[in-house]
N, C-alpha and C positions, 0 to 999 in steps of 0.2 A: 188739659181740661177734658173731662170725660165726655162732654157734649160736643167736642170737636176732636175727631180722631184723625191724626196725621200719620201718613205712611209715605216714606221716601224709597224709591226704587228706580235705579238707572236714570237719574235725572228728573224723574217725574214725582211731583209732590201731590198726593191725593188727600184731600180734606173731605171727610165725611161728617155731615151734620148728624149728630147721634142722639136724637130725642124722638125715636119712632113712635112712642106713645102719644106725642103731640104733633105728629106729622112734621117733626123737625122744626117746629116754631122756634124762632131765634130770641133768646133773652138778651138783656143788656150786657151781661157778662160775655155772651157769645159774640156780640158785635165787637167788643173790645178784643176778644181773642182772634177774630177774623182780621182786624186791623193789625194786630201784632204778627200774625202769620204772613199777611201780605207784605208787610215791611221787611220781615225776615227773608222771605223768598226773593224780594227785590235785590237784596245785597249779597245773597249767597250764590257764588258762581256755579256751585254744584246743582242748584235747583234751576232746571231749564224750562219746565212746563208745570202748570198748576191745573189740577182737575178738581172740580167741586161736584159733590153728589150727596145723596141723603141715605140714611139707614132705613131699613124696612121698606114699606110700599109708598113712601112719599119723598119728594125732593125737599121742599120747604114750603110750609104753609104761611110764611111771612113772620112778622114780629109776633111774639107771644103777648097777646093783649092781657093775659092774666099775670104777667110778670110785674112785680111792684116797681121795677126799675125802668120800665119802658116809658117812652115819651107820653104815650096815651094815659098811663096810670099816674104819671107825675103830677104834682099839685101846681096849678098855675101855668100861665103861658111861659114864664121864664124857665121853669123846670122842663116843660115839654120841649121848648126850643133847644135846651142843652142836650136833652136826650136825642132829638132829631139830628143835631149836629154830629153826634157820634155815629148815627146811622149814615149820614151823609159822608162822613170821613171814611167809613168802610167802602161806600160806593166809589168815592174818588180813588181810594187805594187800589181797588180792583181795576178801574178804568185806566189808571196811570201805570199799572204794572207793565214793565217793558219786556214781558215774557208771554208766550202764548198761554191762554187760559181756555179750558174746555169745561162746559157744563154737561154732566151726564144725568139727564133728567129722567129719573126712574118712576116718577109718580106725579102727584099734584105739586104744582109750582104756582103759588098764589101770593098776591100782594107783593111785598118786598122780596119774597122768595121767587116770584116770577121775574122780577127785575134783576135779582141776583143771577139768575140763569141767563137772561138776555144780555147782561153786562159782560158776559164772557165772549171771547173771540169766536169760538165754535160751540154750537149747541147741538148735541146729539140727544134725541128723545126716544125713549121706549115707546112702543105702540100703546102702552098703558098710561102714558103721561097726559096730564091735563094742565091747562094754563088759565089763569084768571087775574085780571087787574081788579081785585075784589074790593078795593078801597071804598068805592061809593056805597056799597051795601053795608059798610060799617060806619058810614058818616065821616069818612076820611078822604084825604086827597092823595093822589099818586106820589110815591116817593122812591128812594133808592135809584134815582136817575131815570125813572121811567118816562118822565115828561120829555127828556132829551133823546133817549134811545128809541122809543116806540115810533115817532114820526120818521126817523131815519131808516127804520126797518120796514115799515109797512105803509108809510105815507100818512099825512095829517088826518084825513077823513077816517081812515081805518083805525088810527090810533085813538081818535075821539070816540069812536064806536066801542072799542075795547075798554076804555077808561070810564066812559059815562054810563054804559049799560052794565058793566062789570060782569059780563057773562063768563061762564066756564066753557072753554073750547077744548076739543080733544086734539090728539097729536096730528091726526090727518088734516084738520083744519089749520092748525098751527103751521104745518108744512106748506099748505096751499097758499097761505098769505105771507109766507116768508119769515115767520118768527124763528124757525129752526133751520139748521143745515140739512139734517136728514132724520128720518124716523126708521128705527130698526126693531125687529122682534125683541120683546122684553129679555128673553134669554140670551140674546146676542149683544146687549148693550155694553156690558163690561168688556167683552173681548174687542168690540169695535172701538170703544174709547181707548183701551190700552194700546191698540195698534196705532191709532192716530197720535196718541200722546208720545209713544216711544219713537215714532217717525220724526215728530217735531223735536224731541230731545236729542236726536242724532244729527240735526241740522245745525247750521252756523248761527250761534246765538246772537252775535252782533248784527248780522244781516236780517234776522227775523225781527229783532227789536226795532231796527231802522225802518223796515217795511211796515211794521205795525204802526209806528208813529206817523208815517206818511199817509196811511189810510185813515187813521183817526183824525187827522187835521184836514181831510179832504173837503169837508163842508164849510170850512172857515177861511179858506185861502182861494185866491184866484188861480186860474190855470198857469199863468206865468210864475206865480209864487210856488205852485206845486212842482213845476218843472225845475225851478232853481233849487228847491229842496231836494228833489231827486238827484240833480247834478252833484250837489254837495255830498249827499249820502253815498252815492256811487263812488265818488272820488275817494272818500274816506275808506269805504269797504275795500277798494283796490289795493290799499296799503296794509291790510291785515294779514296775519299769518294764516287765518282760515281761508282767505281767497287764494293764497299761494298753495295751500294744501289741496284745495279743490282742483286747481289746475294740474298739480303734480299727480294726484290720484286719478284724474281723467286720463292722462297719458299712460299711467301705470296700470290702467284698467282694474282699479280696486275702489272700494268704498272709502270716502274721505273720513278722516278722524279729526273732527273739529274740537278746538279747545276754548273758543270764545276769546281769542286774542288776535 
């Protein structure tokens, strides 16, 4: 799909939303394409890290409200709900992916595009990035998992402020309130994300997946349940070839070569 450019290199899958003339607004076809990509990455052992970014000077301005296939343009509540369930399926596929995900936010990230970025495990923002839960200004409600993600990132009161006022905030403010992991000069964004992505791609895939799951379920389990889940995960990891390789490479004073087994 021309609107989704996929590049694979050294275990890193980079997906570039490629509609710069529309600030990479997502069409119904692109939502389906994102679902297909996420499902493919999930089952491909050679794909270890997913990077999402945008072409041109924008990350993603959200759903394309001019697209005849979008939920907003569909006729009737039934059609709108069917369209939104596709958007929701894409959001769940991103959150459920058992591999590290990185958002390289190079410009505006608004609406579903904002929550597409925030749904990634690591968010690296250019100093030119801007973020907005723009929905209220369009007569719409927050979607793509924003109602779940935002309170966990910034707390409930801050989340309500972002959603109800629908203000645009710059990268500095996004960093201050905890929306992003770090802000870097625009010209350094690609190199910074590449470095992080390849570091992750060279780590033990099973251990990363298990650790990611433990963190994702942190708000829905008790401390005792969390510790028992840690115990189980650690016991399983200790039997893997990757753990054996890590120990051998430590004593041999070399970098480990993880295979995901």
